[in-house]
C-alpha angles and dihedrals in degrees: 000000000000140000141235086251089062089056092048094049096093132122117302092252094048093043091055090058097051115108125193109210116191141121088240133048108262121229112236090220091055105141129219123201097207141338125238135181092197112074090208090066096049118119131185111293096023131126116236116218109211105205121181107219133181092267107015130043112208091206088076088064100047091100091052091050090050091050089051090058104266112159095212147350130231106217146146094238134015124249126212105222097082134115124264111281095016110145122226114193105203117202134165093240120023096194092049090049090049090053092048091050093051089048092052092047096051093046087064089061110047092153091073117095110227115210118193121200127195139155141122096270138021100022096135096043090046090049090053092048094048092049090049090054096045092047086068087065108034143339108298134195117210135187112273110243105317099326095153105133136092086279102035096046096059091040088059092049090054089062090064114128127197092251095058110110093175134035114197106201127190110211123193130192134199097168139031108270097029096105090047088051093050090048088056088066092052121344117221119244089207127026127204120197114193104185145310118245140148099286120140093006088154087066101035099038096215142023089248088063090050089056091051092049096048093046090063089080092064094039091061093056120109120232087260091057131093128235112202107198133186102242092196093063109073092204091054095041089055091058088083086088091058097064142055090204125105111276125219116185121206126189147088095280119104091245093062118111093207103040142182119209137169095034117200140142128079119322094218104035099037139312125229126214144155113261116210135183129163097348093315125108140179133181116248129197112195128204097198121094133257142012085284086063087072091053091050091049092048093052089053091046091051091054089047091052091049088053091052098247117158113256092240092056089051090050092053091051092048093049090053093055118118126189114277116248111293091357105107098324113166112225140163110278134200117303093005095306126139116255124203108206104203091143102127097092143331150204129167095270095049092046092052093044094058092038089054089050090052091047092050094049121099111261132191113258095260097034122122133204119231126192112198106190139177130195122301103229133207095039099118113184091000095062099100094043094048094048093046093048091049092048092050091053092047092057090080095039105050138034099218135026124200112188128193130187137026109300091031089086086078091062085063094043093052094043095051092048087052092053108274108144112251092233089059092061127079128183127192111190118216135171103229090212089061107070093186090055092048092051091047090054091049090049091052091049090049091052090051092050093048089054100041108031119093133203097262094051130108117220121196120197115194140149142128115296093253091069092064094217090175087083090058089054090052090051090053091057095050 
């Protein structure tokens, strides 16, 4: 919840350029429940953020937001088709004004502990796990969905309520300096780094640049802050030299402060381990998939320990965790098979992590493992190499690969060179700029799976978000 006064509390120069356009005189203490940049999400009492993008101009939807009950719109120019009394807050730069508003709002609540989370994989699942642990202690705000950009981050902060003692904030980066910029809106008190992989190489240019970008989130911490680092990732562990804050390591290595030992259980349906911290230990049985499920749980446990929660309370929260939507969800598959919906997003590391979990899970004697994959996006010049390397590794983890897209052909190429039989590989070409062609390829893949998959099989669905593989999952249930 925030006010019109928060929006108006900008720099003197910016404030002088703000215009309030309405048929009535607005009240400075006018309160907004939330802010949204999608008119379809607007509810009565919200602020609509009219952002002009490369393809869509939010100003064209101001009237729809007003009809949905929005109290006002933040925009660069007023529009005419709005109800009587609707307020249009006209500013030179909507995104800059959004950032300034979030900054003003959080400054009114210094007692909240802000926890930033970044990494190449697992940010959203880690955010959900950390919030679940902290909710056992006090009211906690968490990032909605994966709102981790220069727009999503401040939108989350504007949902802050006075009762929130913690704010768990997912923070993404596609360029060096982005995390530092986001921290300028509201700087985390604690920073969690999950891992460093090959995500967004098309933007960063190299993994070394990814390391530099992710380390910004520990560099911005004050000496009173806490850096929670994945001990098992050497690139993350080395970030201890980048901060003057207190460091807490989590991992399975013996040097970790919050540590998992004696791993057991099923790799797909939930690992078990012994959680230890400061000479205390408790057994934990997870219900989230993969070896990476342990890393997610440990990050959440480390934050819980930093907050002073008893280990047994942390254990209870971890054991109640379920996979986040489209991130390892177990669902009914075609012909009675088991489907693993990990379709939200993908890079090479995350594909191999869930494939290894599937490979390590107990399977009926005649069961087969299928990996249904779409393109990994945002890889630039590294696209072919990353897809081929991933395909080669998958050859020993799955029995069949079904690939959809443009670069996905290289999954097949790498897998066959590594020994996957040619008749166990299927490729459906699709121009990603042609949505009808993409959907036709997904339909063809769904038809294949409905014909070929059997009841004892495991079927993994995974791709970058731009492929929209959730529609393939819907086709499989028809």
